[in-house]
N, C-alpha and C positions, 0 to 999 in steps of 0.2 A: 445023146439028146438031153440027159442029166446035166452035163457040163454047160451045155449053152444056156439052160434055164438059170443053172447056179450062176453064171457071168451074167445074164440079164438082172437077176436080182440083185448081185453086188454093185452093177452099173445104177440099179434105182436107189441103193443105199447111200452111194456116194454123191448122187447127182445133187442132192440138196445142199450138201457141204460146199460143193463147188460153186453152186449157186450164191450161197451166202457169201463166199469168199468173193465173188463176181462182183456183189454190192461193194464190197470194200474197196476193191481196185477200181471199180466205177466213181466211187467217192473220193478217191485219190486223185483221179485225173480231173476232176471238177474243181477239187481244193484250190484256192487262189485266184478262181474266176469269179468276180463279183456278181457276174448276172447269172451264175448257177449257184450261188452259194445256198439257197433253199432248198435246191435239189440235192446238192450233195448233204445238207443235213438230214434230208428224208432217207437217203440211201442209208447213211452210217448209222441214224437210228433204228433203222430195220436190222442192221447186223449187231446193233448192241443189244436188240430184243431177243434175237433169235439164238436157241441155246448152242448151236453149231460154232458160233463166232463170237458170242458175249464174254468167253474167257480167253480171247487171243489178244495179245499185245497190240498186234498190228490194228486190230480194230480201234483201241484207244488212241494209239499214236494218230491215226487217220482223223478219228474226231476231234482230236488237240488241235491238228494241225490245220484242220479247216477252220478253226475258232481264232487260231493265231494269225492264220493268214488273212483271215477278215479283218482282225484287228489293224495288220498292218495297212492293208489296203485303206481301212477309214482313216487311218492317220495321216497317210498320203493326201487323202481327199480333204481332210481338216486343214492342211496346209493351203490348200488351194480355195477350199469352199466351206468355213467353219459352220454354215448354215445348212449344208446338206444332211438330211435325215440319217445317212449312215454314220455321220461322225459326231453326234449328239453323245454326251457323257454316258446316259444310261445304256445305250447301244454298245458303244466301243468297250466300256466297263464290263458289260456282262460277256462280253466276247473273250475278252482277256481272261477272266476268271473261269468261264468254262472250259478254255483252253487248259488252264493250269489244272482245274479239277479232273478233266479227262486223264491227262499224263499223271496225275496221281494214282489215278485207278491202274493205268497202264503199267508202271513202273515195277509195282511188286510182281506183276505177272510175268516180266522179263527177267526176272530172278529165279524163277521155278526150275528144277531140274529136269532134264529131258528123259525120254526113255532108258538112257545109259547112266542117268544119276549125275549128269553134267550140268553145270550151269554156265551158259554160253548167251548172256544178253546181246540181243539184236538192236534194241531202239534206246536203250538207257543213256548212251550218251549223247545220241542227238537230241533226246527229250530235254536232258539236263542243259545243255547248250542254248536251247530254244528258250527256257525258262530263264537261263542266265542274261541272255540276250535282252530279255525284256523285263529285267530285274528293277530297274528305275520306273517302269512304266505302272508297276503295283503302287508304289508311293506316290505317284502322279495320280493315278485314279483315285486312290483313297483321299488324297488332298481335294479332287474335283467332288467327289461325294461329299466330303465334308464342307465344302463351299456350298454346295447345292442344299444342304441342311438335310441330306440322306444319311444320317449317323450311323444308325444301326439296323439292320446287320451289314448294310453295304459299305461305308467307309470303315466301319472296324474290321471286316472281313479282308480289305484289300490291305491296310496296315498291317494286319497281322501276317498275312502272307508274306508280306516284304521283310517283316522281322524274323519270320522262320525260315526264310530261305537258305540262310548257311548251313542248318540243320538239314534241311530238305534236300540241297544239293552234295551234303557233306562237305563243304567249301568254306572255311574260315578265315581265306585269305583276306588281309585287310586290305589288299590294293583292289580286291573285287568287291567287297561289302565292308563299307566303313564303320567299324563299331559303334561310333556316336550316332550314325545314321540309322543303323539298326536300333538302338535304345530309342531314339526318337521316334520312329516307326511305332514302336509298342506303346509308348507314351501317347501319340496320337490315337491309337487305337482305344486305349483307355478313356481318353477325352469322349472319342466317338460314342462308346458304351455307356457313358456317363449321361451325355447328351440324350441317348436313346433309352435311358431308364433301364439300362442292363447293368446293375451293380456287379453280379456274379462275373461276369465277362470282362468289367472294368477292372475289379481286383486283380485278376489274372494278367491282364494288359500291363497294368501298373507294376506288378511283381515281376513280370519279365523285363519292365524296362529298368527296374532297380537291379536287378541279377544280370543286366547285360552292361550296367555301369552309367546309367542316365546321370550326369553331373550335378542336376539341380535339386533341391529337397523335395521339389512338388512331387515328383514321382511317389514317393513314399508318403507323403502328404495324403495324397489323393488315394492311394492304395488303402491307408488307413481309414479315409472317409467313407470308401466304397464297404469297407468290411462294417462300419459303423450303419450304413445305409440298409445292408443285408440283415443285421439284426433288427434294425427297425420294423422291417417287412417281414421277418420270420424270426421270432422269439426262440424258437427251438433249435436255431443255429447258434446259439450264442457260445455254448463251451468251445466248440471248435474255431468259431471266429476270434474268440479271446487270445488262443495260441497264436492265431495269423496277425493280430494286431500286435502282440508282444514281440513276436518275430521281426515284423517292419519296423516297430518303433526301436527295437535294439540295433536293427541295420542302421537307422536314422542317428542315432546316437554314436556308433561306430563310426561312421562316414563323417557328420557334421557336430559332434560333440553335443555340449548343451548351449551352442549357438541358436539352435531352433528349439525352443522351449517344448513345443508341441509333441516332439518325440519322447522326452522323459516324462511329460504329464500324460501320455497316453500308455506309456509301460508301466509306471507305477499305478495309474487307475485301473489298469487289467490286472495286474499283479493283486490289487486291494480287493477287487471283484472276486478273485479266484482264492481269497482267504488267505493270502501269502503277505500276511502283515510283516512279520519277521524278516522275509527275504526283502521285501521292499524297503525297509527301515535299514538293513545291511547295505542295500544297494545306495540309498542316498547317502548314509554316512560316508561310503568310499567318495562319493562323488563332491559331497560337501569338504572332505579332507583336501579335495585335488582343486576345489574351487570355493575357497573359504569366502569370497566376495560376492557370490551370487545370490542374490534375495531370492529369486524364485525357487532355488533348492530348499531354502529355509521354509519357505512358504507350502512347499509340497510336502516336507517333513511334516509340518504342522497340521496339514490335512490328514495324512497318514496316524498321527497321534489321535487326532480328532476320532477318527474312525476306529481306532482300538479304544476309545473312552477313556483316553488319558488327557484330560482337560489342560490341566496344568502345563504338560510340556507343549500342547498344542498351542495354549496362548501364548507360551513364553516365546515359541519360534515365529508365531505371526507378528509379535512385538518387534522382534528382532528384525525379521525381514521388512515390514512396513517403514522401519527407521533406518534402512541402509539406502544411501544416496541412488542406488540403480534399482530401488523398488519399482517394479512396471504395474501397470493398470490392474492386472488379474490380482497381483499380491495385495496391492492396497483396497481394492474391493473386499477380497475374502478376509483381509484382516480386519477392516472396519464391520463387516458382517458378524464375525466371530465375535468382536469386545461388545458388539450391540445387543447379541444374544446372549452372551454371559453376564453382562450387565444387568439386563433385564431379569435374568433368573435370579440374580444375587438380591437386586431391588425386590423383587416380590417374595423374596423369603424373609424380609425384615419386617415386624410386626411391632408397633409400640412407637413412642415417641420420646424415649428416654434421650439424654445428652449424648450417650455411646452410640446408640442408633442413628440419631442425627448426624453424628460425626461420621460414621460408616456410610452413610447415604451421600455425603458430602464427597468423601473418598470414591465410591462408586462412580458418581457424576463426574468427577475429575479423571479417575483413571480409566474409566469404561466409555462412558456415553461422549465426554468432550474427546477422547483419543479416536473413538469411533469415527466421530465428525471430521475430526482433521484429516485421517485416512481417507474417508468418502470424499472430503472436498478436493483432495490432491487428485484422487481418481477422477472426480468429475471435470477437473482441470485438463486432466490427459485425455480424456473421453467423454466431451459433454453430451448432456441428454441421454446417458446409457438408463434404461428404465429402472435396472437392479438398483443402481447407485443413487438415483433420484428417490427410489422407494426407502432406501436407507436413511438417506437425508431428512425426508419428510417425517418418518418415525422417531428418529432421533429429536429433531425439533419438537415434536408433540412431547415427547417424553420430558425433555429439558424444561418447557414452558408447564409443564402439568404436574410432575412428581417432585420437583425442587423448588425450595422457597426463595434461593437467591442462585 
C-alpha cells in the first residue's frame, strides 16, 4: 500500500513539470503560424514565468523562434502588402529584437554542465545560425527606426546589436561581417544616441566605431563631443571624462595627424586642465619640430604658455602663428584677442604725458592695437559676422579713437 501511495505522490510531483514542458511543445507547434501567433506567445510566456521551465534552454529557443518566425512572415507580407499592420516598422522591429533577446537568454543556459559535468549544447548552433541569417535585418531595422525618428533606444539598440554580432556569435569572418559595415553600424548607433539625448551611450557607440576602424574622423570628433556633453550635464564626471577625451584625441592624432586640429586642440586642452603643463609643452614641441610650418601648433603652444602665465613666450608664439601664411581663423582670432588684452594692460599702466611715455603709447598703438586690428580683420574676412571677432574690432576701434592722439 505504501508503495502505491509513494508512486502516486511521485506522479503528482512530476505532473506539473510535464504540464509546463507540454506548454513549450504546444508553443513550438504554433510557431510560424501567423493566425496562432498570440496564442503561441501566451503559452511560452507562461513557460518563462514558471519555475519548472524558466531555466530551460528549450523555453528560450522556442520563445525566440516564435518571434523570428513572426518577423519572417511579416517580411513576406511586406513584399506583398506594405500597409498590412503586421508589416509595420515598429511591429517587425520588435519581433526581431525580441527574438534576439530571447536567444541571448537561452545561449548561456545551453552551455551549463549536465549531471555528469559535461557540456553538450543542444540549441546553440541553431540559435547562432538563425541570428546570423538575420544579421543584415538588424542594420535595416536600425535604419528604419532612425528614419522614423525613433532614435533612442530603438535605432540605437538595433545598430548596436548588429555591431556586436561578430562578438556575440564569436565569428569575425569578414566574408560574413564586413568590418567597415560593423564600424558604420556603431557610428550610426552613436548618431541615434546623440539625437536621443543619450550622450553616455553615444560616447560608447562612437568609441566602438573608432576601435572597429571607422575610416572618417567624425567618429572620434563625435566621441569627444559626447564626452563634453556628459561633463556639461554632470560636472562630477569630469576627471574620468578628461582621460577619455585624451585617449580619443590621441587616437585621432595617431590616425589623422594634425590635419584635423580638433584632436590636438582637445588633447592639449585636457592636459592643461589636468595640470599637465610641462607634458603638453613637450608634446607640442615635438609636433612643432615635425611640422614647423603649422601655424595652429604655435597658437596652441601660445595658449599653453598663457595658462602657465608666461606672457612673453605666449605673445611671441601668437605673433609668429598669426603672421604665417597658413594661419587659420582660430589662430587669428586668438592672436588678436591676446594682443588687444596685453596692449590694454600696458596702456593702463602708463601714467603721465612725458615725451617718453607718449612715445611708448605710440609703440603700444602700433605693435599691439594695430596688429590686433590687422589679425581680427583677417579673421573677419575668413568668417564674417563672428560675434567674438566683431567685439574685438569694436573695442579696438574705440580704443584707437579714444586713447591715442593720432
